[in-house]
TORKOL-4160 file (C-alpha; in steps of 0.2 Angstrom, whole numbers, padded with zeros to 4 digits, m for minus):
181
<pt num="1" X="0000" Y="0000" Z="0000"/>
<pt num="2" X="0006" Y="0018" Z="m0004"/>
<pt num="3" X="0004" Y="0032" Z="0009"/>
<pt num="4" X="m0013" Y="0038" Z="0001"/>
<pt num="5" X="m0020" Y="0020" Z="0003"/>
<pt num="6" X="m0014" Y="0019" Z="0021"/>
<pt num="7" X="m0022" Y="0035" Z="0025"/>
<pt num="8" X="m0038" Y="0031" Z="0017"/>
<pt num="9" X="m0038" Y="0014" Z="0026"/>
<pt num="10" X="m0035" Y="0022" Z="0043"/>
<pt num="11" X="m0049" Y="0035" Z="0040"/>
<pt num="12" X="m0061" Y="0021" Z="0035"/>
<pt num="13" X="m0057" Y="0009" Z="0049"/>
<pt num="14" X="m0056" Y="0022" Z="0062"/>
<pt num="15" X="m0071" Y="0032" Z="0055"/>
<pt num="16" X="m0060" Y="0047" Z="0057"/>
<pt num="17" X="m0059" Y="0045" Z="0075"/>
<pt num="18" X="m0077" Y="0050" Z="0078"/>
<pt num="19" X="m0079" Y="0039" Z="0093"/>
<pt num="20" X="m0066" Y="0050" Z="0102"/>
<pt num="21" X="m0075" Y="0066" Z="0097"/>
<pt num="22" X="m0091" Y="0059" Z="0103"/>
<pt num="23" X="m0083" Y="0053" Z="0119"/>
<pt num="24" X="m0076" Y="0071" Z="0121"/>
<pt num="25" X="m0094" Y="0077" Z="0122"/>
<pt num="26" X="m0097" Y="0066" Z="0137"/>
<pt num="27" X="m0081" Y="0072" Z="0145"/>
<pt num="28" X="m0086" Y="0090" Z="0142"/>
<pt num="29" X="m0103" Y="0087" Z="0150"/>
<pt num="30" X="m0094" Y="0080" Z="0165"/>
<pt num="31" X="m0083" Y="0095" Z="0165"/>
<pt num="32" X="m0098" Y="0107" Z="0164"/>
<pt num="33" X="m0106" Y="0098" Z="0179"/>
<pt num="34" X="m0091" Y="0101" Z="0189"/>
<pt num="35" X="m0090" Y="0119" Z="0183"/>
<pt num="36" X="m0108" Y="0122" Z="0189"/>
<pt num="37" X="m0104" Y="0117" Z="0207"/>
<pt num="38" X="m0100" Y="0129" Z="0221"/>
<pt num="39" X="m0084" Y="0120" Z="0225"/>
<pt num="40" X="m0068" Y="0130" Z="0227"/>
<pt num="41" X="m0059" Y="0133" Z="0210"/>
<pt num="42" X="m0044" Y="0122" Z="0215"/>
<pt num="43" X="m0056" Y="0107" Z="0218"/>
<pt num="44" X="m0065" Y="0111" Z="0202"/>
<pt num="45" X="m0049" Y="0110" Z="0193"/>
<pt num="46" X="m0044" Y="0094" Z="0201"/>
<pt num="47" X="m0061" Y="0086" Z="0197"/>
<pt num="48" X="m0059" Y="0093" Z="0179"/>
<pt num="49" X="m0043" Y="0083" Z="0177"/>
<pt num="50" X="m0052" Y="0068" Z="0184"/>
<pt num="51" X="m0066" Y="0070" Z="0171"/>
<pt num="52" X="m0053" Y="0068" Z="0157"/>
<pt num="53" X="m0047" Y="0051" Z="0163"/>
<pt num="54" X="m0061" Y="0040" Z="0156"/>
<pt num="55" X="m0059" Y="0047" Z="0138"/>
<pt num="56" X="m0051" Y="0031" Z="0132"/>
<pt num="57" X="m0064" Y="0018" Z="0140"/>
<pt num="58" X="m0078" Y="0029" Z="0134"/>
<pt num="59" X="m0071" Y="0030" Z="0116"/>
<pt num="60" X="m0069" Y="0011" Z="0117"/>
<pt num="61" X="m0087" Y="0009" Z="0122"/>
<pt num="62" X="m0093" Y="0020" Z="0108"/>
<pt num="63" X="m0082" Y="0011" Z="0095"/>
<pt num="64" X="m0091" Y="m0005" Z="0100"/>
<pt num="65" X="m0108" Y="0003" Z="0098"/>
<pt num="66" X="m0103" Y="0011" Z="0081"/>
<pt num="67" X="m0094" Y="m0004" Z="0076"/>
<pt num="68" X="m0077" Y="0005" Z="0073"/>
<pt num="69" X="m0061" Y="m0005" Z="0074"/>
<pt num="70" X="m0053" Y="0002" Z="0089"/>
<pt num="71" X="m0036" Y="m0004" Z="0086"/>
<pt num="72" X="m0028" Y="m0010" Z="0069"/>
<pt num="73" X="m0010" Y="m0016" Z="0070"/>
<pt num="74" X="m0010" Y="m0019" Z="0051"/>
<pt num="75" X="m0009" Y="m0001" Z="0047"/>
<pt num="76" X="0007" Y="0008" Z="0053"/>
<pt num="77" X="m0002" Y="0025" Z="0052"/>
<pt num="78" X="m0013" Y="0020" Z="0067"/>
<pt num="79" X="0003" Y="0020" Z="0078"/>
<pt num="80" X="0005" Y="0038" Z="0072"/>
<pt num="81" X="m0012" Y="0042" Z="0077"/>
<pt num="82" X="m0008" Y="0036" Z="0095"/>
<pt num="83" X="0008" Y="0047" Z="0095"/>
<pt num="84" X="m0003" Y="0062" Z="0090"/>
<pt num="85" X="m0014" Y="0059" Z="0105"/>
<pt num="86" X="0001" Y="0056" Z="0117"/>
<pt num="87" X="0008" Y="0073" Z="0111"/>
<pt num="88" X="m0007" Y="0081" Z="0120"/>
<pt num="89" X="m0002" Y="0073" Z="0136"/>
<pt num="90" X="0014" Y="0082" Z="0136"/>
<pt num="91" X="0005" Y="0098" Z="0133"/>
<pt num="92" X="m0006" Y="0095" Z="0148"/>
<pt num="93" X="0010" Y="0099" Z="0159"/>
<pt num="94" X="0006" Y="0117" Z="0154"/>
<pt num="95" X="m0011" Y="0115" Z="0161"/>
<pt num="96" X="m0004" Y="0107" Z="0177"/>
<pt num="97" X="0007" Y="0123" Z="0179"/>
<pt num="98" X="m0008" Y="0134" Z="0177"/>
<pt num="99" X="m0018" Y="0124" Z="0190"/>
<pt num="100" X="m0011" Y="0133" Z="0205"/>
<pt num="101" X="m0004" Y="0148" Z="0196"/>
<pt num="102" X="m0019" Y="0155" Z="0187"/>
<pt num="103" X="m0033" Y="0142" Z="0193"/>
<pt num="104" X="m0047" Y="0152" Z="0185"/>
<pt num="105" X="m0039" Y="0150" Z="0167"/>
<pt num="106" X="m0035" Y="0131" Z="0168"/>
<pt num="107" X="m0050" Y="0126" Z="0159"/>
<pt num="108" X="m0047" Y="0138" Z="0145"/>
<pt num="109" X="m0029" Y="0131" Z="0143"/>
<pt num="110" X="m0036" Y="0113" Z="0143"/>
<pt num="111" X="m0048" Y="0118" Z="0129"/>
<pt num="112" X="m0035" Y="0126" Z="0119"/>
<pt num="113" X="m0023" Y="0111" Z="0121"/>
<pt num="114" X="m0037" Y="0100" Z="0116"/>
<pt num="115" X="m0041" Y="0110" Z="0100"/>
<pt num="116" X="m0023" Y="0112" Z="0095"/>
<pt num="117" X="m0019" Y="0094" Z="0097"/>
<pt num="118" X="m0032" Y="0089" Z="0083"/>
<pt num="119" X="m0022" Y="0098" Z="0069"/>
<pt num="120" X="m0011" Y="0082" Z="0064"/>
<pt num="121" X="m0027" Y="0072" Z="0062"/>
<pt num="122" X="m0032" Y="0084" Z="0048"/>
<pt num="123" X="m0017" Y="0076" Z="0038"/>
<pt num="124" X="m0020" Y="0058" Z="0044"/>
<pt num="125" X="m0038" Y="0058" Z="0040"/>
<pt num="126" X="m0038" Y="0070" Z="0025"/>
<pt num="127" X="m0051" Y="0080" Z="0035"/>
<pt num="128" X="m0056" Y="0098" Z="0033"/>
<pt num="129" X="m0066" Y="0097" Z="0049"/>
<pt num="130" X="m0051" Y="0093" Z="0059"/>
<pt num="131" X="m0041" Y="0107" Z="0050"/>
<pt num="132" X="m0054" Y="0120" Z="0053"/>
<pt num="133" X="m0059" Y="0115" Z="0071"/>
<pt num="134" X="m0041" Y="0113" Z="0077"/>
<pt num="135" X="m0039" Y="0132" Z="0073"/>
<pt num="136" X="m0056" Y="0138" Z="0079"/>
<pt num="137" X="m0056" Y="0129" Z="0095"/>
<pt num="138" X="m0041" Y="0137" Z="0103"/>
<pt num="139" X="m0046" Y="0154" Z="0097"/>
<pt num="140" X="m0063" Y="0153" Z="0103"/>
<pt num="141" X="m0057" Y="0145" Z="0119"/>
<pt num="142" X="m0046" Y="0160" Z="0122"/>
<pt num="143" X="m0059" Y="0173" Z="0118"/>
<pt num="144" X="m0073" Y="0164" Z="0129"/>
<pt num="145" X="m0060" Y="0159" Z="0142"/>
<pt num="146" X="m0054" Y="0177" Z="0145"/>
<pt num="147" X="m0072" Y="0185" Z="0144"/>
<pt num="148" X="m0084" Y="0172" Z="0152"/>
<pt num="149" X="m0086" Y="0160" Z="0166"/>
<pt num="150" X="m0079" Y="0143" Z="0165"/>
<pt num="151" X="m0096" Y="0135" Z="0163"/>
<pt num="152" X="m0099" Y="0145" Z="0147"/>
<pt num="153" X="m0083" Y="0138" Z="0140"/>
<pt num="154" X="m0088" Y="0120" Z="0144"/>
<pt num="155" X="m0105" Y="0123" Z="0136"/>
<pt num="156" X="m0096" Y="0130" Z="0120"/>
<pt num="157" X="m0085" Y="0115" Z="0120"/>
<pt num="158" X="m0100" Y="0103" Z="0121"/>
<pt num="159" X="m0108" Y="0112" Z="0106"/>
<pt num="160" X="m0092" Y="0112" Z="0096"/>
<pt num="161" X="m0090" Y="0094" Z="0099"/>
<pt num="162" X="m0107" Y="0090" Z="0094"/>
<pt num="163" X="m0105" Y="0100" Z="0078"/>
<pt num="164" X="m0088" Y="0091" Z="0076"/>
<pt num="165" X="m0097" Y="0074" Z="0077"/>
<pt num="166" X="m0110" Y="0079" Z="0064"/>
<pt num="167" X="m0097" Y="0085" Z="0052"/>
<pt num="168" X="m0086" Y="0070" Z="0054"/>
<pt num="169" X="m0102" Y="0059" Z="0051"/>
<pt num="170" X="m0104" Y="0068" Z="0034"/>
<pt num="171" X="m0085" Y="0066" Z="0030"/>
<pt num="172" X="m0087" Y="0047" Z="0034"/>
<pt num="173" X="m0102" Y="0045" Z="0023"/>
<pt num="174" X="m0092" Y="0053" Z="0009"/>
<pt num="175" X="m0078" Y="0040" Z="0012"/>
<pt num="176" X="m0090" Y="0026" Z="0010"/>
<pt num="177" X="m0098" Y="0034" Z="m0005"/>
<pt num="178" X="m0081" Y="0036" Z="m0013"/>
<pt num="179" X="m0076" Y="0018" Z="m0009"/>
<pt num="180" X="m0092" Y="0011" Z="m0016"/>
<pt num="181" X="m0090" Y="0021" Z="m0033"/>
């Protein structure tokens, strides 16, 4: 297989990672619930970090429901996708620094990191949705995070992730249609 075929295979089998984007809707709903509490900001931040922990199991469950192949060792580009995700973990060190330093801005930083880490997937999946949203999410997160309460940022992220999921559904349908023709 050439690179183009490997990328198409990855996008088809992984359905462009839609199971992770849907899982992130669940994560951001959990974050919203935390942000709506009257807990101290440092406690909210700790719970927000905890809310991100079940992303992988939730994505795995969603992949089973949607019949998405969660892991494919036959395509080396799937390993690249894992590296793209691991990269986000390194950036979360920035959020950990923000946690005690500017605690009211930690959620904004997490949202910006989340959005920015999506950029390489635009190449992997040949996805305009990933490209556009990897730029829009950090910019909107900065604007909303600087001007509104954290719960507003969480609501924005839920809405964006829902839109993201819908757009990926359309992209996935096009892959199937292209493949059938």
